[in-house]
C-alpha positions in Angstrom: -9.7 14.5 9.0 -6.1 13.3 6.6 -6.7 12.0 3.3 -4.3 8.8 3.3 -2.9 5.9 0.5 -2.5 3.1 2.0 -0.3 0.3 -0.1 -0.7 -3.2 0.7 1.0 -6.4 -0.5 1.3 -9.8 0.4 2.7 -13.5 -1.0 2.4 -15.7 2.2 -0.1 -17.2 4.2 -3.3 -16.7 1.8 -2.4 -13.3 -0.1 -6.4 -12.5 -0.5 -7.4 -13.6 2.8 -4.5 -11.2 4.2 -5.6 -7.9 2.3 -9.3 -8.6 3.2 -8.3 -9.1 6.8 -5.4 -6.0 6.7 -9.1 -3.8 5.1 -11.3 -5.1 7.8 -8.7 -4.0 10.9 -8.0 -0.4 8.6 -11.8 0.1 8.5 -11.7 -0.6 12.5 -8.6 1.9 13.8 -10.4 4.5 15.6 -11.0 7.6 14.4 -11.0 6.0 10.8 -12.6 5.7 7.6 -11.9 3.1 4.7 -12.9 5.5 1.7 -11.9 3.5 -0.9 -10.0 0.1 -2.1 -8.6 -0.7 -5.5 -8.7 -3.9 -6.9 -6.3 -6.3 -6.4 -3.3 -6.7 -8.5 -0.6 -9.7 -8.9 2.7 -8.5 -9.6 6.1 -10.1 -9.9 8.3 -9.9 -6.7 10.7 -7.3 -6.1 14.1 -8.4 -5.0 14.5 -12.0 -5.0 12.9 -13.9 -7.6 12.8 -17.3 -6.1 9.2 -16.2 -4.3 5.9 -16.5 -4.7 4.0 -13.5 -6.9 2.9 -11.0 -4.9 -0.7 -9.7 -4.4 -1.1 -6.0 -3.6 -3.7 -3.4 -3.9 -4.3 0.5 -2.5 -6.6 1.8 -0.2 -7.8 5.0 0.8 -9.1 6.3 4.3 -9.8 9.6 6.1 -8.1 9.6 10.0 -8.0 12.0 12.8 -5.0 10.1 13.9 -1.2 11.3 13.5 1.3 9.7 11.0 3.1 7.9 13.6 -0.2 6.6 15.4 -0.9 4.9 11.6 2.0 3.6 11.0 2.6 2.4 14.8 -1.3 0.9 13.8 -0.3 -0.8 10.4 2.6 -2.4 12.2 0.1 -3.7 14.6 -2.0 -5.0 11.9 0.9 -6.7 10.0 1.9 -8.5 13.2 -1.5 -9.6 14.1 -1.4 -11.2 10.7 2.0 -13.1 11.6 4.3 -10.8 9.9 7.6 -11.4 10.7 10.4 -8.7 10.2 13.6 -10.1 8.7 16.7 -8.6 7.7 16.4 -9.2 4.2 14.5 -6.5 2.3 12.1 -7.1 -0.3 11.8 -10.8 0.9 8.2 -13.1 1.1 6.2 -11.9 3.7 2.6 -12.5 4.9 1.3 -8.7 4.9 3.6 -5.4 4.1 1.2 -2.1 4.8 2.9 1.1 4.0 2.1 4.7 4.0 1.9 5.8 0.3 1.1 9.6 0.9 -0.5 11.0 4.0 -2.6 14.6 2.8 -0.5 16.4 1.1 2.3 16.2 3.6 6.1 15.7 3.6 7.2 13.4 6.4 11.1 12.9 6.9 11.4 11.0 10.2 13.7 8.0 11.4 10.7 5.7 11.1 8.7 7.3 8.7 9.3 9.3 5.7 6.4 10.2 3.5 5.5 10.2 0.3 7.1 6.3 0.2 10.2 6.6 -1.3 10.3 5.0 -5.1 6.5 4.7 -5.2 6.7 6.8 -8.5 8.6 4.1 -10.0 6.4 0.6 -8.8 3.5 -0.4 -11.0 2.0 -2.2 -8.5 1.6 1.1 -6.2 1.0 3.4 -9.5 -1.9 1.5 -11.2 -3.9 0.6 -8.1 -3.5 4.2 -7.0 -4.8 5.3 -9.9 -7.6 3.4 -10.0 -8.8 5.3 -7.2 -7.7 8.5 -7.4 -7.0 9.2 -11.0 -6.5 13.1 -10.8 -3.8 12.5 -7.7 -1.0 14.9 -7.2 1.6 14.5 -5.6 3.2 16.9 -2.8 6.5 17.5 -4.9 3.5 19.0 -7.8 4.2 15.5 -10.0 0.7 13.9 -11.3 -0.3 10.8 -10.9 -0.8 10.6 -14.9 2.6 11.4 -15.5 4.1 8.9 -13.1 2.1 6.4 -15.2 3.4 7.1 -18.7 6.6 6.4 -17.6 5.8 3.2 -15.6 4.8 0.7 -17.7 2.2 -1.9 -16.4 4.4 -4.8 -17.3 4.4 -7.4 -14.5 1.2 -6.8 -13.3 -2.0 -8.3 -13.7 -5.5 -7.1 -12.2 -7.2 -9.9 -10.3 -10.7 -11.1 -10.9 -11.5 -11.2 -7.1 -13.2 -8.1 -5.7 -11.3 -6.8 -2.4 -14.3 -7.6 -0.2 
């Protein structure tokens, strides 16, 4: 079983509902167990600022699926929940699911890069991740605590709403 961390984000179509639905769908994947989920966080959007704030979280799963099988399953969940892929990067979306870490693997494929690029500089990834895996060390040897020290909490708000 692989230990996998997934970043979740939404800023359209009732983001809290979108993330809860995604967590339920992830928990139902074959050969997969949802181990832990961070709190939900509200964050400023990347890119165009004329869009709603995001709601973000991180989930930890254990799975017997291979990396591309997990990617395919996550993209199917996005589509099921109304995701429309557009050319605009960092635009508004109903649901965004990203594989952040897949065990201690480094993956560099045309469709998948793990660890997720720029996760080391994104507060909306690092703080939820630290909530559920505070002692985590990335495949390159950097500790999550060191990454947090270089990434301020600015623009984030922990929401009172529980993930489940």
